[in-house]
All heavy atoms as an XYZ file, in Angstrom:
746
protein
N      -7.562     -5.955     -7.767
C      -8.548     -4.912     -7.623
C      -9.814     -5.317     -8.384
O      -9.739     -5.915     -9.449
C      -7.983     -3.580     -8.152
C      -8.850     -2.412     -7.838
S      -8.283     -0.798     -8.436
C      -6.669     -0.662     -7.761
N     -10.934     -4.952     -7.851
C     -12.232     -5.256     -8.434
C     -12.389     -4.576     -9.796
O     -11.990     -3.423     -9.975
C     -13.320     -4.766     -7.477
C     -14.714     -5.037     -7.970
O     -14.963     -6.139     -8.487
O     -15.561     -4.137     -7.834
N     -12.958     -5.276    -10.754
C     -13.136     -4.758    -12.117
C     -13.980     -3.482    -12.104
O     -13.694     -2.531    -12.838
C     -13.782     -5.828    -13.024
C     -14.159     -5.260    -14.369
C     -12.859     -7.016    -13.186
N     -15.001     -3.435    -11.265
C     -15.847     -2.240    -11.186
C     -15.055     -1.034    -10.701
O     -15.240      0.078    -11.204
C     -17.044     -2.490    -10.277
C     -18.045     -3.468    -10.872
C     -19.091     -3.834     -9.869
N     -18.421     -4.574     -8.792
C     -18.993     -5.009     -7.696
N     -20.269     -4.774     -7.490
N     -18.318     -5.679     -6.795
N     -14.165     -1.255     -9.741
C     -13.320     -0.173     -9.238
C     -12.408      0.333    -10.339
O     -12.258      1.544    -10.532
C     -12.489     -0.662     -8.030
O     -13.375     -1.053     -6.996
C     -11.543      0.403     -7.537
N     -11.795     -0.581    -11.063
C     -10.906     -0.201    -12.167
C     -11.679      0.596    -13.205
O     -11.217      1.656    -13.655
C     -10.254     -1.452    -12.792
C      -9.308     -2.111    -11.791
C      -9.513     -1.093    -14.084
C      -8.834     -3.496    -12.196
N     -12.856      0.111    -13.595
C     -13.667      0.810    -14.591
C     -14.070      2.204    -14.130
O     -14.014      3.168    -14.901
C     -14.917     -0.004    -14.950
C     -14.589     -1.217    -15.782
O     -13.563     -1.277    -16.445
N     -15.469     -2.206    -15.736
N     -14.468      2.320    -12.873
C     -14.888      3.618    -12.343
C     -13.717      4.595    -12.306
O     -13.851      5.747    -12.727
C     -15.498      3.460    -10.941
O     -16.610      2.564    -11.021
C     -15.951      4.788    -10.382
N     -12.571      4.135    -11.826
C     -11.400      5.021    -11.777
C     -10.974      5.419    -13.187
O     -10.562      6.557    -13.413
C     -10.255      4.352    -11.018
C     -10.489      4.320     -9.527
C      -9.301      3.737     -8.793
C      -9.457      3.848     -7.302
N      -8.275      3.379     -6.571
N     -11.090      4.511    -14.143
C     -10.765      4.859    -15.529
C     -11.747      5.879    -16.084
O     -11.352      6.772    -16.848
C     -10.726      3.609    -16.408
C      -9.442      2.836    -16.250
O      -8.409      3.399    -15.891
N      -9.497      1.548    -16.505
N     -13.006      5.777    -15.731
C     -13.996      6.777    -16.162
C     -13.651      8.142    -15.596
O     -13.735      9.160    -16.295
C     -15.402      6.373    -15.721
C     -15.978      5.232    -16.543
C     -17.336      4.828    -16.086
N     -18.294      5.921    -16.270
C     -19.531      5.899    -15.792
N     -19.951      4.867    -15.097
N     -20.335      6.912    -15.999
N     -13.246      8.178    -14.337
C     -12.866      9.447    -13.707
C     -11.608     10.001    -14.375
O     -11.520     11.196    -14.667
C     -12.689      9.276    -12.187
C     -14.028      8.867    -11.545
C     -12.162     10.555    -11.558
C     -13.938      8.428    -10.097
N     -10.650      9.130    -14.650
C      -9.433      9.556    -15.345
C      -9.772     10.113    -16.725
O      -9.262     11.167    -17.123
C      -8.460      8.386    -15.471
C      -7.181      8.644    -16.263
C      -6.360      9.772    -15.650
C      -6.348      7.369    -16.348
N     -10.630      9.435    -17.462
C     -11.037      9.934    -18.778
C     -11.783     11.261    -18.659
O     -11.666     12.119    -19.540
C     -11.877      8.894    -19.514
C     -11.038      7.726    -19.992
O      -9.863      7.891    -20.315
N     -11.623      6.552    -20.031
N     -12.528     11.430    -17.580
C     -13.174     12.718    -17.320
C     -12.151     13.824    -17.158
O     -12.310     14.921    -17.698
N     -11.085     13.532    -16.428
C     -10.009     14.516    -16.265
C      -9.385     14.862    -17.611
O      -9.155     16.037    -17.916
C      -8.929     13.981    -15.320
C      -7.664     14.842    -15.213
C      -7.978     16.176    -14.550
C      -6.572     14.097    -14.456
N      -9.121     13.865    -18.419
C      -8.510     14.091    -19.726
C      -9.405     14.989    -20.586
O      -8.917     15.916    -21.244
C      -8.202     12.747    -20.416
C      -7.087     12.023    -19.658
C      -7.818     12.959    -21.883
C      -6.895     10.575    -20.047
N     -10.711     14.750    -20.556
C     -11.645     15.590    -21.309
C     -11.615     17.031    -20.802
O     -11.600     17.971    -21.595
C     -13.061     15.027    -21.219
C     -13.279     13.765    -21.997
C     -14.703     13.252    -21.796
C     -14.903     11.898    -22.441
N     -16.258     11.361    -22.152
N     -11.607     17.185    -19.494
C     -11.580     18.531    -18.909
C     -10.289     19.248    -19.297
O     -10.299     20.427    -19.656
C     -11.743     18.479    -17.373
C     -11.469     19.835    -16.748
C     -13.131     17.989    -16.990
N      -9.174     18.528    -19.249
C      -7.885     19.150    -19.552
C      -7.742     19.538    -21.023
O      -6.842     20.292    -21.372
C      -6.732     18.230    -19.124
C      -6.585     18.041    -17.622
C      -5.430     17.095    -17.318
C      -6.388     19.368    -16.905
N      -8.622     19.031    -21.869
C      -8.571     19.433    -23.276
C      -9.111     20.850    -23.468
O      -8.868     21.462    -24.502
C      -9.340     18.445    -24.153
O     -10.726     18.545    -23.922
N      -9.797     21.370    -22.452
C     -10.367     22.715    -22.562
C      -9.951     23.654    -21.436
O     -10.164     24.861    -21.539
C     -11.908     22.648    -22.593
O     -12.374     22.057    -21.384
C     -12.396     21.861    -23.801
N      -9.384     23.116    -20.358
C      -9.023     23.935    -19.202
C      -7.647     23.571    -18.679
O      -7.199     22.439    -18.849
C     -10.016     23.714    -18.054
C     -11.437     24.080    -18.325
C     -12.305     23.784    -17.102
O     -11.865     23.877    -15.961
N     -13.553     23.422    -17.352
N      -7.029     24.520    -18.005
C      -5.788     24.231    -17.291
C      -6.139     23.439    -16.036
O      -7.235     23.577    -15.490
C      -5.097     25.528    -16.872
C      -4.607     26.364    -18.007
C      -3.972     27.625    -17.462
C      -3.541     28.545    -18.582
N      -2.966     29.789    -18.054
N      -5.201     22.639    -15.575
C      -5.432     21.847    -14.364
C      -5.786     22.750    -13.187
O      -6.682     22.443    -12.404
C      -4.203     20.992    -14.032
C      -4.294     20.128    -12.781
C      -5.448     19.141    -12.894
C      -2.990     19.393    -12.543
N      -5.101     23.878    -13.084
C      -5.358     24.793    -11.967
C      -6.755     25.402    -12.020
O      -7.276     25.857    -11.004
C      -4.307     25.899    -11.943
O      -4.356     26.645    -13.146
N      -7.367     25.416    -13.208
C      -8.697     26.003    -13.368
C      -9.825     24.984    -13.232
O     -10.963     25.355    -12.958
C      -8.816     26.681    -14.737
C      -7.879     27.848    -14.917
C      -7.852     28.369    -16.341
O      -8.442     27.731    -17.235
O      -7.223     29.417    -16.561
N      -9.530     23.712    -13.449
C     -10.607     22.719    -13.405
C     -10.971     22.410    -11.961
O     -10.143     22.422    -11.069
C     -10.242     21.467    -14.187
S      -9.238     20.269    -13.341
N     -12.254     22.174    -11.774
C     -12.767     21.869    -10.449
C     -13.138     20.399    -10.389
O     -13.329     19.750    -11.424
C     -14.002     22.724    -10.154
C     -13.715     24.220    -10.222
C     -14.978     25.052    -10.182
N     -15.827     24.672    -11.313
C     -17.148     24.799    -11.333
N     -17.784     25.289    -10.313
N     -17.847     24.419    -12.397
N     -13.252     19.900     -9.201
C     -13.639     18.500     -9.018
C     -14.970     18.225     -9.710
O     -15.124     17.200    -10.378
C     -13.729     18.156     -7.517
O     -12.482     18.455     -6.899
C     -14.050     16.696     -7.313
N     -15.897     19.146     -9.608
C     -17.212     18.939    -10.213
C     -17.108     18.848    -11.739
O     -17.880     18.126    -12.372
C     -18.222     20.036     -9.772
C     -19.652     19.633    -10.136
C     -17.867     21.382    -10.347
C     -20.178     18.470     -9.366
N     -16.136     19.549    -12.340
C     -15.933     19.455    -13.788
C     -15.523     18.030    -14.172
O     -16.011     17.470    -15.155
C     -14.854     20.440    -14.249
C     -15.207     21.889    -13.962
O     -16.413     22.234    -14.031
O     -14.285     22.675    -13.669
N     -14.629     17.466    -13.395
C     -14.156     16.096    -13.639
C     -15.314     15.111    -13.448
O     -15.525     14.224    -14.274
C     -12.982     15.753    -12.695
C     -11.799     16.686    -12.950
C     -12.574     14.289    -12.860
C     -10.723     16.637    -11.882
N     -16.063     15.299    -12.371
C     -17.200     14.426    -12.076
C     -18.218     14.462    -13.211
O     -18.705     13.416    -13.656
C     -17.841     14.840    -10.735
C     -16.896     14.480     -9.576
C     -19.214     14.209    -10.544
C     -17.275     15.096     -8.243
N     -18.533     15.658    -13.677
C     -19.521     15.788    -14.755
C     -19.039     15.134    -16.044
O     -19.809     14.433    -16.708
C     -19.853     17.258    -15.003
C     -20.671     17.852    -13.877
O     -21.316     17.148    -13.112
N     -20.638     19.166    -13.755
N     -17.782     15.325    -16.397
C     -17.246     14.713    -17.613
C     -17.167     13.200    -17.482
O     -17.363     12.479    -18.456
C     -15.871     15.288    -17.950
C     -15.894     16.664    -18.545
C     -16.589     16.704    -19.887
O     -16.487     15.792    -20.693
N     -17.326     17.777    -20.131
N     -16.885     12.721    -16.286
C     -16.780     11.277    -16.050
C     -18.152     10.618    -15.964
O     -18.249      9.387    -16.048
C     -16.004     11.015    -14.766
N     -19.171     11.432    -15.774
C     -20.540     10.930    -15.611
C     -20.649      9.959    -14.438
O     -21.214      8.871    -14.543
C     -21.064     10.317    -16.908
C     -21.146     11.315    -18.051
C     -21.652     10.719    -19.348
O     -21.737      9.480    -19.464
O     -21.966     11.510    -20.254
N     -20.062     10.383    -13.329
C     -20.197      9.646    -12.070
C     -20.782     10.609    -11.038
O     -20.775     11.828    -11.226
C     -18.839      9.079    -11.568
C     -18.274      8.081    -12.549
C     -17.841     10.177    -11.263
N     -21.257     10.066     -9.958
C     -21.813     10.916     -8.903
C     -20.692     11.456     -8.015
O     -19.579     10.915     -7.996
C     -22.808     10.124     -8.054
O     -22.122      9.138     -7.300
N     -21.026     12.521     -7.289
C     -20.057     13.056     -6.323
C     -19.692     11.976     -5.309
O     -18.529     11.833     -4.938
C     -20.642     14.263     -5.589
C     -20.767     15.500     -6.417
C     -21.356     16.614     -5.569
C     -21.619     17.843     -6.396
N     -22.214     18.924     -5.589
N     -20.702     11.259     -4.868
C     -20.474     10.201     -3.876
C     -19.469      9.181     -4.409
O     -18.583      8.738     -3.676
C     -21.795      9.519     -3.526
C     -21.660      8.451     -2.478
C     -22.993      7.828     -2.140
C     -22.783      6.724     -1.120
N     -24.020      6.069     -0.741
N     -19.606      8.810     -5.679
C     -18.678      7.836     -6.276
C     -17.263      8.397     -6.294
O     -16.315      7.717     -5.897
C     -19.124      7.463     -7.701
O     -20.410      6.845     -7.620
C     -18.135      6.526     -8.365
N     -17.112      9.644     -6.744
C     -15.777     10.254     -6.781
C     -15.164     10.251     -5.385
O     -14.024      9.816     -5.191
C     -15.850     11.690     -7.323
C     -14.505     12.362     -7.371
C     -13.690     12.242     -8.487
C     -14.036     13.093     -6.288
C     -12.441     12.844     -8.530
C     -12.791     13.706     -6.317
C     -11.988     13.576     -7.444
N     -15.933     10.740     -4.407
C     -15.397     10.860     -3.051
C     -15.277      9.514     -2.339
O     -14.601      9.409     -1.317
C     -16.221     11.861     -2.241
C     -15.989     13.283     -2.727
C     -16.978     13.980     -3.402
C     -14.758     13.899     -2.548
C     -16.762     15.270     -3.867
C     -14.519     15.179     -3.007
C     -15.525     15.853     -3.671
O     -15.289     17.121     -4.131
N     -15.872      8.490     -2.879
C     -15.668      7.142     -2.360
C     -14.228      6.680     -2.626
O     -13.654      5.928     -1.834
C     -16.659      6.181     -3.012
C     -16.608      4.790     -2.425
O     -16.550      4.627     -1.207
N     -16.624      3.791     -3.278
N     -13.656      7.155     -3.734
C     -12.314      6.748     -4.124
C     -11.236      7.770     -3.777
O     -10.089      7.400     -3.529
C     -12.269      6.461     -5.627
C     -13.118      5.288     -6.029
C     -14.311      5.462     -6.708
C     -12.742      3.994     -5.701
C     -15.107      4.384     -7.061
C     -13.531      2.907     -6.049
C     -14.709      3.112     -6.733
O     -15.483      2.041     -7.074
N     -11.588      9.048     -3.788
C     -10.598     10.120     -3.597
C     -11.112     11.156     -2.597
O     -12.300     11.462     -2.580
C     -10.287     10.793     -4.938
C      -9.894      9.820     -6.014
C     -10.782      9.477     -7.019
C      -8.642      9.214     -5.995
C     -10.439      8.562     -8.006
C      -8.287      8.288     -6.979
C      -9.187      7.973     -7.982
N     -10.185     11.705     -1.802
C     -10.558     12.717     -0.803
C     -10.945     14.035     -1.465
O     -11.850     14.723     -1.005
C      -9.392     12.972      0.152
C      -9.010     11.818      1.023
C      -7.825     12.194      1.886
C      -7.120     10.945      2.344
N      -5.832     11.230      2.962
N     -10.199     14.380     -2.518
C     -10.401     15.650     -3.207
C      -9.623     15.615     -4.528
O      -9.041     14.578     -4.871
C      -9.923     16.818     -2.324
C      -8.522     16.581     -1.774
O      -7.653     16.042     -2.454
N      -8.308     16.954     -0.525
N      -9.616     16.724     -5.239
C      -8.923     16.769     -6.528
C      -7.421     16.510     -6.352
O      -6.818     15.776     -7.148
C      -9.143     18.129     -7.204
C      -8.511     18.230     -8.581
C      -8.805     19.581     -9.228
C      -7.592     20.442     -9.166
N      -7.721     21.707     -9.896
N      -6.845     17.060     -5.314
C      -5.408     16.874     -5.072
C      -5.082     15.389     -4.877
O      -4.098     14.880     -5.420
C      -4.967     17.688     -3.857
C      -3.496     17.641     -3.582
C      -3.135     18.528     -2.401
C      -1.651     18.433     -2.099
N      -1.269     19.292     -0.976
N      -5.883     14.698     -4.119
C      -5.693     13.262     -3.886
C      -5.817     12.490     -5.200
O      -5.026     11.581     -5.473
C      -6.725     12.766     -2.871
C      -6.560     11.297     -2.517
O      -5.415     10.852     -2.284
O      -7.592     10.598     -2.463
N      -6.797     12.861     -6.016
C      -6.990     12.224     -7.313
C      -5.786     12.459     -8.220
O      -5.270     11.520     -8.843
C      -8.269     12.758     -7.963
C      -8.454     12.337     -9.394
C      -8.489     10.996     -9.751
C      -8.595     13.281    -10.394
C      -8.665     10.607    -11.075
C      -8.778     12.908    -11.707
C      -8.801     11.567    -12.054
N      -5.302     13.694     -8.299
C      -4.140     14.016     -9.136
C      -2.916     13.240     -8.646
O      -2.118     12.738     -9.449
C      -3.874     15.529     -9.166
C      -5.063     16.272     -9.790
C      -2.572     15.851     -9.895
C      -5.415     15.828    -11.198
N      -2.764     13.108     -7.348
C      -1.654     12.320     -6.795
C      -1.750     10.873     -7.265
O      -0.755     10.252     -7.640
C      -1.656     12.401     -5.272
C      -0.525     11.656     -4.648
N      -0.643     10.377     -4.167
C       0.770     12.008     -4.458
C       0.510      9.967     -3.701
N       1.397     10.932     -3.866
N      -2.965     10.308     -7.246
C      -3.182      8.939     -7.734
C      -2.804      8.825     -9.211
O      -2.150      7.869     -9.618
C      -4.645      8.543     -7.508
C      -5.009      7.217     -8.080
C      -4.779      5.986     -7.528
C      -5.652      6.967     -9.335
N      -5.251      5.000     -8.363
C      -5.792      5.580     -9.479
C      -6.131      7.804    -10.350
C      -6.382      4.995    -10.593
C      -6.717      7.223    -11.455
C      -6.833      5.834    -11.568
N      -3.208      9.816    -10.012
C      -2.879      9.817    -11.444
C      -1.369      9.847    -11.629
O      -0.803      9.046    -12.392
C      -3.541     11.019    -12.165
C      -3.025     11.143    -13.597
C      -5.058     10.885    -12.150
N      -0.695     10.764    -10.943
C       0.765     10.884    -11.066
C       1.470      9.601    -10.655
O       2.405      9.150    -11.315
C       1.269     12.048    -10.207
C       0.847     13.403    -10.714
C       1.150     14.515     -9.730
O       1.361     14.250     -8.514
O       1.169     15.686    -10.171
N       1.038      9.008     -9.568
C       1.636      7.767     -9.083
C       1.493      6.659    -10.120
O       2.451      5.927    -10.409
C       0.993      7.342     -7.751
O       1.216      8.369     -6.788
C       1.574      6.031     -7.252
N       0.312      6.540    -10.710
C       0.091      5.504    -11.717
C       0.895      5.745    -12.985
O       1.373      4.795    -13.605
C      -1.403      5.357    -12.012
C      -2.078      4.545    -10.946
O      -1.949      3.325    -10.928
N      -2.750      5.193    -10.022
N       1.061      6.996    -13.365
C       1.903      7.313    -14.526
C       3.341      6.887    -14.250
O       3.978      6.256    -15.098
C       1.824      8.811    -14.868
C       0.455      9.149    -15.451
C       2.943      9.213    -15.829
C       0.189     10.639    -15.592
N       3.842      7.209    -13.070
C       5.227      6.856    -12.733
C       5.421      5.342    -12.637
O       6.436      4.808    -13.081
C       5.648      7.552    -11.436
C       5.791      9.064    -11.542
C       6.052      9.675    -10.165
C       6.892      9.446    -12.518
N       4.450      4.645    -12.070
C       4.538      3.182    -11.990
C       4.549      2.580    -13.387
O       5.346      1.681    -13.686
C       3.385      2.611    -11.142
C       3.587      2.951     -9.671
C       3.256      1.098    -11.329
C       2.379      2.659     -8.783
N       3.688      3.082    -14.262
C       3.639      2.576    -15.642
C       4.943      2.846    -16.368
O       5.450      1.986    -17.103
C       2.477      3.222    -16.404
O       1.253      2.842    -15.845
N       5.499      4.035    -16.170
C       6.777      4.381    -16.794
C       7.886      3.470    -16.275
O       8.682      2.942    -17.059
C       7.123      5.842    -16.526
C       8.465      6.327    -17.061
C       8.529      6.190    -18.586
C       8.715      7.761    -16.634
N       7.928      3.252    -14.971
C       8.937      2.368    -14.379
C       8.829      0.960    -14.959
O       9.841      0.355    -15.335
C       8.770      2.328    -12.857
C       9.753      1.410    -12.164
C       9.477      1.351    -10.666
C      10.341      0.305    -10.010
N       9.984      0.086     -8.619
N       7.608      0.433    -15.040
C       7.409     -0.913    -15.583
C       7.827     -0.993    -17.045
O       8.454     -1.974    -17.465
C       5.959     -1.349    -15.420
C       5.584     -1.600    -13.977
O       6.442     -1.831    -13.127
N       4.306     -1.532    -13.680
N       7.501      0.035    -17.826
C       7.880      0.053    -19.242
C       9.398      0.108    -19.395
O       9.973     -0.579    -20.247
C       7.227      1.233    -19.951
N      10.055      0.915    -18.566
C      11.515      1.014    -18.637
C      12.178     -0.297    -18.220
O      13.170     -0.711    -18.824
C      12.013      2.173    -17.770
C      11.686      3.563    -18.290
C      12.052      4.610    -17.242
C      12.392      3.847    -19.603
N      11.633     -0.956    -17.200
C      12.188     -2.245    -16.782
C      12.015     -3.290    -17.880
O      12.926     -4.066    -18.153
C      11.523     -2.721    -15.490
C      11.995     -1.979    -14.266
C      11.260     -2.398    -13.007
O      10.120     -2.861    -13.056
N      11.901     -2.205    -11.869
N      10.868     -3.292    -18.518
C      10.618     -4.226    -19.612
C      11.568     -3.947    -20.763
O      12.149     -4.869    -21.348
C       9.165     -4.097    -20.079
C       8.780     -5.065    -21.171
C       7.316     -4.902    -21.538
C       6.957     -5.823    -22.686
N       5.559     -5.640    -23.105
N      11.743     -2.676    -21.091
C      12.652     -2.286    -22.164
C      14.095     -2.675    -21.815
O      14.829     -3.190    -22.657
C      12.558     -0.782    -22.414
C      13.309     -0.344    -23.646
O      13.073     -0.934    -24.716
O      14.118      0.589    -23.538
N      14.488     -2.458    -20.577
C      15.839     -2.796    -20.115
C      16.063     -4.296    -20.230
O      17.098     -4.748    -20.696
C      16.036     -2.324    -18.677
C      17.315     -2.774    -17.991
C      18.552     -2.152    -18.531
N      18.471     -0.715    -18.444
C      19.451      0.081    -18.804
N      20.579     -0.412    -19.255
N      19.322      1.374    -18.733
N      15.087     -5.083    -19.809
C      15.188     -6.539    -19.891
C      15.325     -6.981    -21.339
O      16.146     -7.839    -21.671
C      13.957     -7.202    -19.246
O      13.881     -6.794    -17.889
C      14.038     -8.710    -19.318
N      14.553     -6.374    -22.210
C      14.614     -6.701    -23.634
C      15.995     -6.375    -24.203
O      16.569     -7.162    -24.964
C      13.537     -5.925    -24.393
O      13.641     -6.163    -25.763
N      16.536     -5.228    -23.818
C      17.875     -4.848    -24.287
C      18.941     -5.800    -23.756
O      19.863     -6.177    -24.475
C      18.204     -3.424    -23.863
C      17.494     -2.305    -24.620
C      17.783     -0.959    -23.976
C      17.919     -2.295    -26.075
N      18.810     -6.184    -22.490
C      19.782     -7.116    -21.904
C      19.717     -8.473    -22.589
O      20.739     -9.099    -22.852
C      19.547     -7.243    -20.402
C      19.958     -6.005    -19.628
C      19.554     -6.055    -18.164
O      18.871     -7.019    -17.739
O      19.920     -5.118    -17.445
N      18.497     -8.930    -22.894
C      18.341    -10.207    -23.594
C      18.990    -10.145    -24.971
O      19.675    -11.078    -25.389
C      16.865    -10.574    -23.731
C      16.223    -10.933    -22.393
O      16.967    -11.158    -21.412
O      14.976    -10.971    -22.341
N      18.787     -9.044    -25.664
C      19.382     -8.862    -26.990
C      20.901     -8.828    -26.890
O      21.609     -9.460    -27.678
C      18.877     -7.557    -27.641
O      17.457     -7.608    -27.714
C      19.466     -7.350    -29.016
N      21.409     -8.117    -25.890
C      22.861     -8.024    -25.679
C      23.452     -9.392    -25.355
O      24.487     -9.791    -25.909
C      23.158     -7.033    -24.554
C      24.601     -6.898    -24.236
N      25.487     -6.250    -25.063
C      25.329     -7.363    -23.189
C      26.707     -6.307    -24.522
N      26.627     -6.980    -23.386
N      22.789    -10.134    -24.476
C      23.278    -11.466    -24.103
C      23.269    -12.420    -25.297
O      24.188    -13.203    -25.478
C      22.450    -12.045    -22.963
C      22.690    -11.310    -21.642
O      23.711    -10.644    -21.467
N      21.731    -11.402    -20.748
N      22.240    -12.347    -26.109
C      22.159    -13.195    -27.295
C      23.283    -12.855    -28.283
O      23.894    -13.749    -28.882
C      20.800    -13.029    -27.986
N      23.592    -11.568    -28.411
C      24.677    -11.145    -29.307
C      26.025    -11.653    -28.798
O      26.867    -12.098    -29.579
C      24.720     -9.619    -29.401
O      23.558     -9.129    -30.005
N      26.237    -11.574    -27.486
C      27.486    -12.061    -26.916
C      27.640    -13.557    -27.128
O      28.724    -14.038    -27.416
C      27.563    -11.727    -25.420
C      27.909    -10.300    -25.141
C      28.091    -10.050    -23.654
O      27.702    -10.897    -22.820
O      28.625     -8.979    -23.328
N      26.567    -14.313    -26.976
C      26.623    -15.755    -27.179
C      27.007    -16.085    -28.605
O      27.767    -17.002    -28.858
C      25.294    -16.410    -26.803
C      25.063    -16.464    -25.312
C      23.730    -17.094    -24.976
O      22.913    -17.352    -25.835
N      23.517    -17.344    -23.688
N      26.489    -15.333    -29.553
C      26.804    -15.566    -30.966
C      28.290    -15.297    -31.227
O      28.923    -15.983    -32.018
C      25.958    -14.704    -31.887
C      24.522    -15.167    -31.970
C      23.723    -14.275    -32.911
C      22.271    -14.712    -32.956
N      21.476    -13.842    -33.830
N      28.826    -14.280    -30.546
C      30.238    -13.951    -30.748
C      31.146    -15.051    -30.223
O      32.204    -15.304    -30.801
C      30.579    -12.630    -30.033
C      30.049    -11.352    -30.653
C      30.354    -10.161    -29.761
C      30.669    -11.125    -32.044
N      30.769    -15.703    -29.155
C      31.637    -16.692    -28.530
C      31.383    -18.093    -29.062
O      32.103    -19.018    -28.742
C      31.475    -16.666    -27.016
C      31.922    -15.351    -26.449
C      31.134    -14.358    -25.962
C      33.257    -14.860    -26.374
N      31.882    -13.290    -25.574
C      33.218    -13.561    -25.798
C      34.504    -15.376    -26.713
C      34.339    -12.803    -25.567
C      35.636    -14.601    -26.481
C      35.554    -13.329    -25.924
N      30.387    -18.285    -29.866
C      30.099    -19.625    -30.402
C      30.643    -19.776    -31.794
O      30.956    -19.042    -32.562
C      28.599    -19.908    -30.401
C      28.092    -20.113    -28.986
O      28.841    -20.539    -28.132
N      26.845    -19.812    -28.783
């Protein structure tokens, strides 16, 4: 993905986080997120259809990050377990 796209989406995400520090998700409007992110409406709508689409993107990325972290943790635990077993048999 293009670095500019990543930066812009992160700015929009940070805008959401700022808005959520003062409002419930159900109360915040797309324009609130846009204003906090300091991006134009056109930029927001270039990436997302609406607030629901944006929230879906956020949720998906959270779940992907969680899955990757759990897989990494699982691999680390398996490596530790395998190393312990080798020590027992040597």
